[in-house]
C-alpha positions in Angstrom: 11.4 23.2 0.5 10.5 22.9 -3.2 7.5 20.6 -4.0 7.6 17.7 -6.5 4.8 15.5 -7.5 1.3 16.5 -7.0 -1.6 14.0 -6.4 -4.0 14.9 -9.2 -6.3 12.1 -8.9 -7.1 9.1 -6.8 -9.1 5.7 -7.6 -9.9 2.4 -5.9 -11.1 -0.9 -6.7 -12.2 -3.8 -4.4 -13.4 -7.3 -5.2 -17.1 -7.8 -4.7 -16.7 -10.6 -2.1 -16.7 -9.7 1.7 -15.2 -12.2 4.1 -16.1 -11.3 7.7 -14.8 -12.5 11.1 -17.9 -14.5 11.3 -17.2 -16.2 8.1 -13.7 -17.0 9.6 -15.1 -18.5 12.5 -16.5 -21.3 10.4 -13.2 -21.9 8.6 -10.5 -22.0 11.5 -10.3 -22.0 15.2 -10.9 -18.2 15.8 -13.6 -15.6 16.9 -14.5 -12.3 16.0 -13.5 -11.2 19.4 -10.0 -12.5 19.2 -9.4 -11.0 15.6 -11.0 -7.7 16.6 -9.0 -7.3 20.0 -5.5 -8.2 18.2 -5.9 -6.6 14.7 -8.8 -4.1 14.8 -10.0 -6.0 11.5 -13.9 -6.8 11.1 -13.9 -7.8 7.5 -11.9 -7.9 4.3 -12.5 -8.1 0.7 -11.6 -11.2 -1.4 -11.3 -11.9 -4.8 -13.7 -14.2 -6.7 -13.9 -15.8 -10.3 -12.9 -13.4 -13.0 -11.2 -11.0 -10.6 -7.6 -10.6 -10.7 -4.6 -8.0 -9.7 -4.5 -6.5 -13.1 -8.3 -6.0 -13.4 -8.2 -4.2 -10.0 -5.5 -2.2 -10.9 -7.2 -1.1 -14.2 -10.3 -0.3 -12.4 -8.7 1.8 -9.6 -6.7 3.6 -12.5 -9.7 4.3 -14.7 -11.1 6.0 -11.7 -7.9 8.1 -10.9 -7.6 9.1 -14.5 -11.1 10.3 -14.8 -10.7 12.5 -11.5 -7.4 13.8 -12.8 -9.2 14.7 -16.3 -6.1 13.0 -18.0 -6.6 10.5 -20.9 -4.5 7.3 -20.8 -2.4 8.2 -23.8 -1.3 11.3 -22.0 0.5 9.1 -19.4 4.4 8.9 -19.4 4.9 6.0 -17.0 3.0 3.4 -15.1 4.4 2.0 -11.8 2.4 -0.7 -10.0 3.6 -1.7 -6.4 2.6 -5.3 -5.8 3.9 -8.7 -4.4 1.1 -10.7 -6.0 1.3 -10.2 -9.6 -0.9 -12.2 -12.1 2.1 -13.8 -13.8 6.0 -13.7 -13.0 6.3 -12.4 -16.5 4.9 -9.9 -17.8 4.4 -7.5 -14.9 1.3 -6.1 -13.8 2.2 -2.6 -15.0 2.4 -3.8 -18.6 -1.1 -5.6 -18.5 -2.6 -2.1 -17.1 -0.8 -0.2 -19.9 -2.4 -2.6 -22.5 -5.9 -2.5 -20.9 -6.0 1.3 -20.4 -4.6 2.1 -24.2 -1.7 4.0 -22.4 0.3 3.5 -25.5 2.9 6.1 -24.8 3.6 5.1 -21.2 6.7 3.0 -20.0 5.5 0.5 -17.4 7.2 -1.5 -14.5 6.5 -3.2 -11.1 8.0 -2.2 -7.8 8.4 -5.2 -5.2 8.7 -3.6 -1.8 5.8 -5.3 -0.3 3.9 -3.0 2.1 6.1 0.2 1.5 5.6 -0.4 -2.3 3.0 2.5 -2.9 5.6 5.0 -1.1 8.3 3.6 -3.1 6.6 4.1 -6.4 5.4 7.8 -5.3 9.2 8.3 -4.6 10.2 7.1 -8.1 7.5 9.1 -9.7 8.6 12.2 -7.8 12.1 11.9 -8.9 10.9 11.9 -12.8 8.5 14.7 -12.2 11.3 17.1 -10.4 13.6 16.5 -13.5 10.6 17.3 -15.8 7.4 18.8 -14.2 5.3 18.0 -17.6 5.5 14.3 -16.8 2.3 12.5 -15.8 2.6 9.3 -13.9 0.3 6.7 -12.8 1.1 4.8 -9.5 -0.9 1.9 -8.3 -0.8 -0.4 -5.2 -2.6 -3.6 -6.1 -2.8 -6.9 -4.4 -4.5 -10.4 -4.3 -3.1 -11.6 -1.1 -6.0 -14.1 -0.5 -4.1 -16.3 -2.9 -0.9 -16.0 -0.8 -2.8 -17.1 2.5 -2.7 -20.5 4.1 -6.5 -20.7 5.1 -5.5 -23.2 7.6 -3.1 -20.8 9.5 -5.3 -18.6 11.9 -2.4 -16.4 12.8 -2.3 -15.1 9.5 -5.5 -16.0 7.5 -7.3 -13.3 9.4 -5.1 -10.5 8.6 -4.9 -9.8 4.8 -7.5 -8.8 1.9 -7.4 -7.7 -1.7 -7.8 -4.6 -3.3 -6.0 -1.5 -5.4 -5.7 1.9 -5.1 -4.3 4.4 -7.8 -3.1 7.9 -7.9 -2.2 10.2 -11.0 0.9 12.4 -10.3 1.7 15.7 -12.2 3.9 18.5 -11.8 3.3 20.9 -8.9 0.6 23.7 -8.6 0.5 26.4 -6.3 3.5 24.9 -4.2 1.4 21.7 -3.6 3.1 18.3 -3.9 5.5 15.8 -2.4 8.1 17.7 -0.1 10.2 14.5 0.4 10.3 10.9 0.5 12.4 8.6 2.7 13.1 4.9 1.6 15.0 2.2 3.9 15.4 -1.3 4.1 17.2 -4.1 6.2 17.6 -7.4 4.4 19.0 -9.2 7.4 15.4 -9.4 8.9 14.1 -11.1 5.6 13.4 -14.2 7.4 10.7 -12.9 9.8 8.1 -12.1 7.1 8.2 -14.5 4.0 6.6 -16.5 1.1 9.6 -18.8 0.1 7.6 -20.9 -2.5 7.3 -20.2 -6.2 10.5 -18.2 -6.7 13.6 -19.5 -8.4 15.0 -20.9 -5.5 12.0 -23.1 -4.6 10.0 -23.4 -7.8 6.5 -24.6 -7.5 5.9 -28.2 -6.4 9.6 -28.4 -4.9 10.3 -31.2 -2.8 12.6 -29.3 -0.9 10.0 -27.0 0.7 7.0 -27.7 3.0 3.6 -26.9 1.9 2.9 -24.0 4.0 6.0 -22.1 2.8 4.4 -21.4 -0.3 2.1 -18.9 1.6 2.6 -16.0 4.0 4.7 -16.9 7.1 5.2 -14.4 9.7 6.8 -14.1 13.0 4.3 -11.5 14.4 5.9 -10.3 17.7 9.2 -9.4 15.9 7.4 -7.9 13.1 5.4 -5.6 15.2 8.3 -4.6 17.2 10.5 -3.5 14.4 7.5 -2.0 12.6 6.5 0.4 15.2 10.1 1.5 15.9 10.8 2.0 12.1 7.7 3.9 11.0 8.3 6.3 14.1 11.9 6.7 12.8 11.1 7.4 9.3 7.9 9.7 10.3 10.3 11.9 12.2 12.8 11.9 9.3 10.4 13.2 6.9 9.2 15.9 9.4 13.0 16.9 10.6 13.7 17.0 6.8 11.2 19.8 6.3 11.5 21.6 9.6 8.2 20.4 11.0 6.8 18.9 13.9 3.8 16.5 14.5 1.6 19.3 15.5 1.9 20.7 11.9 0.3 17.6 10.5 -3.3 17.5 9.3 -3.4 14.0 8.7 -1.3 10.8 8.9 -2.1 7.9 6.6 -0.2 4.9 7.9 -0.1 1.3 6.2 -3.1 -0.3 7.5 -1.3 -3.3 9.1 -3.3 -3.8 12.3 -4.8 -1.2 14.7 -2.0 -2.1 17.5 0.8 -0.8 15.2 -1.3 2.2 14.2 -2.1 3.1 17.8 1.6 2.6 18.7 2.7 5.0 16.1 0.3 7.5 17.1 1.2 7.5 20.7 4.7 7.8 19.8 3.9 10.7 17.5 1.8 12.4 20.3 -1.1 12.8 17.9 -4.8 12.8 18.5 -7.0 10.1 17.1 -8.5 12.4 14.4 -5.2 13.1 12.8 -4.6 9.3 12.0 -6.4 7.9 9.5 -7.8 4.4 9.9 -9.8 1.8 7.6 -8.0 -1.3 8.6 -11.4 -2.5 10.1 -12.9 -2.6 6.7 -10.2 -4.1 4.4 -7.4 -5.9 6.7 -3.9 -5.6 5.4 -3.8 -5.1 1.6 -0.1 -4.5 1.5 0.8 -2.2 -1.2 -2.9 -1.0 -1.9 -3.6 0.1 1.8 -2.3 3.7 1.6 -3.9 4.6 -1.8 -7.0 3.2 -0.6 -7.1 5.1 2.8 -6.0 8.3 0.9 -8.9 8.1 -1.9 -11.3 7.4 1.4 -9.8 10.3 3.3 -10.2 12.8 0.4 -14.0 11.5 -0.3 -14.6 12.1 3.6 -13.1 15.8 3.1 -10.2 15.1 5.4 -7.5 16.4 2.7 -7.8 19.9 1.9 -5.5 21.7 -0.5 -2.5 23.0 1.3 -2.7 20.5 4.2 0.5 18.8 5.4 -0.1 14.9 5.0 2.2 12.3 5.9 2.5 8.7 4.5 4.3 6.2 6.3 4.7 2.1 5.6 6.5 -0.8 6.7 6.7 -4.2 5.2 8.3 -7.6 4.4 12.1 -7.3 3.5 12.1 -5.5 5.7 11.1 -2.2 4.0 10.0 1.0 5.5 9.3 4.6 3.9 7.6 7.9 4.3 6.5 10.7 2.2 5.4 14.2 3.3 3.1 15.9 1.1 1.4 19.5 0.8 -1.9 18.2 -0.3 
């Protein structure tokens, strides 16, 4: 199949503060053993004073642009996947555009929760297939620590902050995105929510309990749907390109928790070395998790030119997505 957008450069940014499971033991009724067994998470990064979503996004973007050897003014488009923007208006993407000096780029945010980065890659891929000269910056950036109820031990242990960025250009040597696959099921929206601060329930609304202004999740139901959907969309990408799991060099899944990742690995029949995992270091960073993992995998030498790489994600909405790439 004809290739589309090529990953030209990757970059990451993480807050300086690290919150360990031992730190959480002092905050809520939990333990390192309980968190590790259920999630695989050992620590996560949390923003501090002076740190924000847009600042993390800009830092990651600068690193990606430097690796791609592309100047900000060469960018045609900036897409930021996030559910935790600095403001409801303007978007994170326009703040990034301004701070980078990318004066020739259009800019907008994508709200597809944990699937957002793949959604952004899919959009960029369509632009580049139409015009391979386009240069597009796709960022996943989140500050989930501001949307966590730190009194709810079932959710506060799961999430972290961070950003990952990718510069996408036209394909070279038949390397690039082979296909992307996007799905959603809005009938299940109530299983993973942040109800407060939208237009239905504005800040300080008397109609909504305080806890509804933070992440609320029905964990068992989310797990069940996530595993099934991620398997299906992974196989969809492989079948579209006449490939099998054995052809894959690496799967980079959304880093939600280790049990979901392991269940997906087992369903695809893959050895552990073919599935990238860094959830133990960062927790669930939503839209940032896949670009963070991609950048680390590349630094570790696990992404070679010509490798077949599968990205797969699932998130609130529900949304789920996959992308098959010839690296």
